[in-house]
N, C-alpha and C positions, 0 to 999 in steps of 0.2 A: 608206697616206696621208701626205701631206703637210702640215706643222707650219711656221710662220712666228711668227715671234715676235721682240723685237729685244731685247737683251743689255747692260745697262754695260761703259763701253770694260774695266774691270776684269775683269767677267764673262768679256769676251769675249777678252783674252789669257791670264787663265786658262785658258779653253778649248782655244784655240789650245797653251798650253803642254803641254798633258795630252797632248793629242793629237799632239804631237810626238815627246814623250815615251814615245807607244803606238807611235809609225811608222804612222799613219791622217791622215787630214783630219781637218779641225774636226767635219764632217759626220757624217762616218761614230763619228766621237764618241762626239759626242752623240747620235747614232742609239741607240751602243751602251749608252751610259747610261741613257739613259729608255725598253727596253728593260730591262734588266735591273732598273731604279724596275718597273717596272709587273708584272714577274713575282716581282717578292720578296712573300712572303707579308706581308714587314713596311713594303714603298714605301720601303725604304732602300737605302744602296751601299754596300759597305765603300770606294770611292772617293774616300768626301769626300763625294758625294752623298747625304743623309739625314743622320740619325744613326750608323748604321753599331756596330757590337758591337766586344766586348773584340777586340782584337787585328788591327782588319783584318777581322772575318767580319762577316757578314751576323746585325741582333741576331737573328733568331729562331736561329741557328744557335749563338751567343751565350751561348742560354738555354739551351740544350738541352747544351750542354757541362756550362754552370755545373751545371745539375740532375744531369749525371750524376758529375761529383766527389761533389758535396754525398749520394747518396748510396751513393757508393762509402764514403764519410769514415761516415757513417752506420753502416755495414756493418762498419766497423772501432772498436767502441767502444775508451773506454781501457782500461789495465788494473791491478785492482785496484796501489795500492802502489807505482806504478812513476809519481815524478815528473815532470810536465812539461817539456816541453825550452823551453831559457832561452835562445831566438836573437835576445833583442832588442841593442840596439846595446851596450848596454851590458856585455853578456854577451863579447862579440866581440871587440869593441876593448879589456876588463880586462889591463890590464897593457902596454899599450903609449904610455902618459903620454897620453894623450888626456883 
């Protein structure tokens, strides 16, 4: 399939910069971005196209990992009589004159 569309000068410059950084032509870079976007279940891409998930992951993978971490936390309930850890800024820098 051949697509033709106009880009703003700013978008074209960004496309050229990203393609150059990736070592490919702007046309090849755009093709890869479009293919990734249509093959991603959320239509998002971690390289800045679309919303993207945490840590540059696609949204679906970010949500899967977040859910797995939540499940792991739930499987390790707090122990009775053990106070929660205070890892707030005040406890970390206590006594340092801040």
